[in-house]
C-alpha positions in Angstrom: -22.4 115.1 -19.6 -25.3 116.5 -17.6 -28.8 115.1 -17.5 -30.3 118.0 -19.5 -27.8 118.5 -22.3 -26.3 115.1 -23.1 -27.7 115.2 -26.6 -28.7 118.7 -27.0 -25.2 120.0 -26.9 -24.2 118.1 -26.7 1.2 90.1 -44.4 -0.3 89.9 -48.0 -3.0 87.4 -46.9 -3.8 89.7 -44.0 -3.9 92.7 -46.3 -6.3 90.8 -48.6 -8.6 90.0 -45.6 -8.6 93.7 -44.6 -9.3 94.9 -48.1 -12.1 92.4 -48.6 -13.7 93.6 -45.4 -12.9 97.3 -45.7 -15.5 99.3 -43.8 -16.5 102.8 -44.7 -13.6 104.8 -43.2 -14.8 107.2 -40.6 -11.3 108.7 -40.2 -9.9 108.7 -43.7 -10.0 112.4 -44.2 -7.8 112.9 -41.1 -5.1 110.2 -41.3 -4.4 109.3 -44.9 -0.9 107.7 -44.4 1.9 109.5 -46.2 4.5 107.1 -47.6 3.1 104.3 -45.6 3.1 106.0 -42.3 0.2 107.2 -40.1 0.1 111.0 -39.5 -1.2 113.3 -36.8 -4.5 114.7 -38.0 -4.7 118.5 -38.4 -7.5 120.1 -36.4 -10.2 122.1 -38.1 -10.0 124.7 -35.4 -7.3 126.5 -33.4 -6.0 125.2 -30.0 -7.8 128.1 -28.3 -11.1 127.7 -30.2 -12.8 125.6 -27.5 -12.2 128.0 -24.7 -13.4 128.4 -22.0 -14.7 124.8 -22.0 -11.4 123.1 -23.1 -8.4 125.2 -22.4 -5.7 126.1 -24.8 -2.8 124.6 -22.9 -4.6 121.3 -22.6 -5.4 121.2 -26.3 -1.8 122.1 -27.2 -0.4 119.3 -25.1 -3.2 116.8 -25.8 -3.0 117.0 -29.6 0.6 118.0 -30.2 2.2 115.7 -27.6 -0.1 112.9 -26.5 -1.7 112.2 -29.8 1.6 112.7 -31.7 3.1 110.2 -29.3 0.5 107.5 -30.2 1.1 108.1 -33.9 4.9 107.8 -33.4 4.6 104.6 -31.4 2.1 103.0 -33.8 4.4 103.7 -36.7 7.3 102.2 -34.7 5.3 99.1 -33.9 4.3 98.6 -37.6 7.8 99.1 -38.9 8.7 96.1 -41.1 5.1 95.1 -41.5 4.6 97.0 -44.8 1.1 95.6 -45.6 -0.2 96.5 -42.1 1.3 99.9 -42.3 -0.9 100.6 -45.4 -4.1 99.8 -43.5 -6.3 102.5 -42.0 -6.1 102.3 -38.3 -9.7 101.4 -37.8 -9.2 98.3 -39.9 -6.2 97.3 -37.8 -8.4 97.6 -34.8 -11.4 95.8 -36.3 -9.2 92.9 -37.2 -6.9 93.0 -34.1 -6.9 89.3 -33.7 -5.1 89.0 -37.1 -2.3 91.3 -36.0 0.8 89.4 -35.0 0.9 88.7 -31.3 4.3 90.4 -30.8 3.0 93.8 -31.9 -0.7 93.4 -31.0 -0.7 95.1 -27.7 1.3 98.0 -29.1 -1.3 98.4 -31.9 -4.1 98.3 -29.4 -2.5 100.9 -27.2 -1.1 103.3 -29.9 -3.5 102.5 -32.7 -6.4 102.8 -30.3 -4.9 106.1 -29.0 -4.7 107.4 -32.6 -8.2 106.3 -33.6 -9.9 107.4 -30.4 -8.3 110.9 -30.4 -9.0 111.4 -34.1 -12.7 110.9 -33.5 -12.5 113.1 -30.4 -11.2 116.0 -32.3 -13.7 115.6 -35.1 -16.7 115.5 -32.8 -15.9 118.9 -31.2 -16.4 122.4 -32.6 -16.1 125.9 -31.1 -19.8 126.6 -30.7 -21.2 123.1 -30.3 -24.6 122.3 -31.7 -27.8 120.4 -31.2 -28.3 116.9 -32.5 -30.1 116.5 -35.8 -33.1 114.4 -36.1 -31.7 111.0 -37.1 -29.3 110.5 -34.2 -31.7 112.0 -31.7 -34.5 109.8 -32.9 -32.2 106.8 -32.6 -31.2 107.6 -29.0 -34.8 108.2 -28.0 -35.8 104.9 -29.6 -32.9 102.9 -28.1 -32.8 104.3 -24.6 -36.5 105.2 -24.1 -35.9 108.9 -24.0 -33.3 111.6 -24.4 -32.9 111.9 -20.6 -32.4 108.1 -20.2 -29.5 108.2 -22.8 -28.0 111.2 -21.0 -28.2 109.4 -17.7 -26.5 106.3 -19.0 -23.6 108.1 -20.6 -23.1 110.3 -17.5 -23.1 107.4 -15.2 -20.6 105.4 -17.3 -18.2 108.3 -17.7 -18.2 109.4 -14.1 -18.1 105.9 -12.5 -15.2 104.6 -14.7 -12.1 104.0 -12.5 -8.8 105.2 -14.0 -8.0 106.0 -17.6 -10.3 105.3 -20.5 -13.2 106.5 -22.7 -16.9 106.8 -22.5 -18.7 106.0 -25.8 -21.8 106.2 -27.9 -21.5 103.5 -30.5 -23.4 101.7 -33.3 -23.1 98.0 -32.5 -23.1 95.0 -34.8 -26.9 94.9 -34.9 -27.1 98.6 -35.9 -28.3 99.5 -32.4 -26.9 102.3 -30.2 -25.0 101.4 -27.0 -23.2 103.5 -24.4 -20.4 102.1 -22.3 -16.8 102.7 -21.3 -13.5 101.1 -22.3 -10.2 101.1 -20.4 -7.0 102.8 -21.5 -7.0 103.2 -25.3 -9.1 100.2 -26.1 -11.4 100.9 -29.0 -15.0 99.9 -29.6 -13.8 98.9 -33.1 -12.2 95.8 -31.5 -15.7 94.7 -30.5 -17.1 95.2 -34.0 -18.8 98.4 -33.0 -18.5 101.9 -34.6 -17.9 104.8 -32.3 -19.8 107.9 -33.2 -19.0 110.0 -30.0 -16.3 109.5 -27.4 -15.3 111.4 -24.3 -11.6 111.0 -23.2 -11.6 110.5 -19.4 -7.8 110.1 -19.1 -6.6 112.8 -16.6 -4.4 114.3 -19.3 -7.6 115.4 -21.1 -8.8 117.7 -18.2 -6.5 117.9 -15.3 -4.8 121.2 -16.1 -8.1 123.0 -15.9 -10.4 120.8 -13.9 -8.0 118.8 -11.7 -10.0 115.9 -10.2 -13.4 117.4 -11.1 -14.3 115.0 -13.9 -18.0 116.0 -13.7 -17.1 119.6 -14.4 -15.1 118.6 -17.4 -17.9 116.4 -18.7 -20.4 119.3 -18.4 -18.0 121.7 -20.1 -17.3 119.2 -23.0 -21.0 119.0 -23.8 -20.9 122.6 -24.9 -18.5 121.8 -27.7 -20.0 118.6 -29.1 -20.2 118.8 -32.9 -23.5 117.0 -33.3 -23.8 117.5 -37.0 -20.6 115.4 -37.3 -21.9 112.8 -34.8 -25.0 112.5 -36.9 -23.0 112.1 -40.1 -21.0 109.3 -38.4 -24.2 107.7 -37.3 -25.6 107.7 -40.8 -22.4 106.4 -42.2 -22.3 103.6 -39.7 -25.9 102.7 -40.4 -25.1 102.6 -44.2 -22.1 100.2 -43.8 
């Protein structure tokens, strides 16, 4: 994201524990499980709708192949764990220490991949937008200025080595943070609520941008759906 536009455009006992601590679901509209299984979320826009910033072929493969693969592997990992299968993926990740050790890493990898990508699709839109007042005010308050928040996000996204995600999150103290996670690790595992995430795995940009991650980041800011980010921020603050 560039310096100028970062925010302008941009078991039964376990089930009982999860239900007792059920957070406001930020993903429910996109992954309600059918017959106990997680599903690939449908997009609210066509694969070519984010052109020229995010190309059609990348969207087709990224959503239809990569994300579907995470869903399939998550369902496979949870097979035989009926109560866990019923849980929204964000609850599995928030309580990852309660997931049996023999499937925990699979849930981190594939559950994280499912949750991270679901948020990614939701926070993009064909024409992008400008951030509404609440989230903009929070960023200015937390980071000192809009520019400072932009710089922090850019630096994190561009400096991260290898696969992962750059995030804007609401932490456990209801404060904003920006940082990166490796692979498909989710901020939910830290007790944080992601409200904006940039996929910096090469599969997210290599067909169009090759090794030019900075160009991909600048292009992505043109399709950030800031109204949705603001709604996620308000929901996280209300939890």
